[in-house]
N, C-alpha and C positions, 0 to 999 in steps of 0.2 A: 513716151518718150525719154528712155535716159539720157541723163548729161553725164560726163566723168570731169571732174575738173582738178587737174594736179597744181602743186603749188610747191615751194618750198627749196627750187633748185638754187644753182648760183655757183660761182667761182669760188673754188676754196684752194687753199695749198693742202700737197699730199699730207697726209696725217692728220689734215683734221678732219671736222664735221659736218654732216648736213642733217634735218629732218625734214623729209619730203611728207605733204598730204595729200590724198584723193580724196573728196567729196563725191558720194554718187548721189546724184539726184534727181528726183522723180520715179526712184525705182520704187517707191511703198514695200510691203511684205516681203518681196522680192530679194530686197540685201539681205534677210535675214535667213536666208534658206540657200544664199550661194557662198562656194570657196571664192576668196578674193585672192589676186596675185598683182603683184609688182613685175612690171618687165621693162627691158631697155633695149636700147639701140642705137651701137656707135657708130660714127659715121663709114659707111661703106660697109656696113653686116646687115644679117638677119636680128630681128626683133629675137632675146630670150629672156630666157623666166630667170628670175631674181630668188623671189620667194612669196609663197603663199600662208594664207591664215586661213582655215575652215570656220563654219559658224560655231564650234565649239571651244574654237582656241589654239586647234593644234596648226603648228605651223612648220613649213618646210623650207631649205635654202639650197638654192646652188653652192656647186663648193667654192666657188668664190666669195661668196656672202658668208659661207657659215664663219661665226666668230667675230665679225664684223659689222653684220647689219641687223635690225631686229624691226620686224616686222609686227604691227597689231592694231585691231579693228575695235571700233566705240559702235556698240550695237544701236545705241542712241541718236547720236550724231548721221551715222553711214556715214562713218570716214575708215579712210585706212591710212596709217602711219608708217613709213618707213625710215628709223633712226639708222643712218650711216655713220661707222665711226672708223678710223683709222684709213682713211679713203685715201687711192690710188690713182697714178695717171690712166691706169686704167679703165677706172670708173666711169670715165668721162663717155656721156651717154644722155639721152633721151629717155626720160622713163615714164614711165605710164601704169596706170594700174585698170585692171577690168575683171571681169569673173573669169574660172577657171576653164569654162565652155559656152556656146551659145553666145559670143561676145555681144557686148554691146558696142555703139557707136565707139570708136574709139575717142580721146581726149587730143588736145595737143599737146600734149605732154608738158614734163616740165625739163629745162636743161642744167644737168649738172658738169662743172668742168673742173676736172682737176690739174693741177700746175704743178710739175715737178718742184 
C-alpha cells in the first residue's frame, strides 16, 4: 500500500515563498518508473495540475506556475519537492502529489494560504 505524505504548507504573505515536500512511502521500485505530479485544489474548485517531473527529470508546468514554481524529485529518498516563489493569493489551495495516472490513494495534502 503506497502512502503519500505531503508537508511544508502554511500561511504566507503575497510575494513570499514555501517549499512543499511529498514523501512516497511503500512504492518500492515503482517510484523510479513513474512521472510524479503536484496538483492543487482551491475551495470550491476542481483539483488541477500544477507541475510534473518525469523519471529523467523532465519538467512541465501549468501556465500559472511557470517562472514561479520549481518541481524536483529525489530518487534515493522517494520524495517530490515543489519550491514556490512569488506566491499570490490565487495560489491558496490544498496541494497534493500523486503519479500522473493510475493514481495511488490520495494523501491528506498540505494547505497553502497566501494572504494579500
